[in-house]
C-alpha positions in Angstrom: 0.0 0.0 0.0 1.1 3.6 -0.7 1.4 6.2 2.0 -0.1 9.7 2.0 2.3 12.5 1.2 3.5 14.6 4.1 1.4 17.6 4.9 2.5 21.0 3.8 3.9 23.4 6.4 1.2 25.7 7.8 0.7 28.7 5.5 2.4 26.9 2.5 0.5 26.6 -0.7 1.1 23.7 -3.1 2.6 25.1 -6.4 0.0 24.7 -9.2 2.7 23.4 -11.5 6.0 21.7 -11.2 8.8 24.3 -10.4 10.7 23.1 -13.5 7.6 24.0 -15.6 7.6 27.5 -14.2 11.2 28.5 -13.9 14.2 27.9 -16.2 16.7 25.7 -14.2 18.9 25.0 -17.3 22.2 25.8 -15.6 21.1 24.5 -12.1 23.2 21.4 -11.1 20.3 19.8 -9.3 18.0 17.3 -11.0 14.5 18.2 -12.0 13.1 15.8 -9.4 15.2 17.4 -6.6 14.0 20.9 -7.6 10.3 19.8 -7.8 10.5 18.0 -4.5 11.8 21.1 -2.8 8.8 23.0 -4.3 6.3 20.4 -3.2 7.7 20.2 0.4 8.0 24.0 0.9 5.3 25.3 -1.3 7.8 27.7 -2.9 10.0 27.0 -5.9 13.7 27.4 -5.1 15.8 30.0 -6.8 17.9 28.6 -9.6 21.6 28.0 -8.7 23.8 29.7 -11.3 27.4 28.6 -11.9 
């Protein structure tokens, strides 16, 4: 059986789209999955990391 996802922190709003669909992370060294998980967990898309 699957488990329910962890609840969002109070005041956080789930992003309507994946972060990688909203922001260009082309130069970011993190994977798309890592970036999107941060957005899901915090409710805010992280700033891209630039080299």
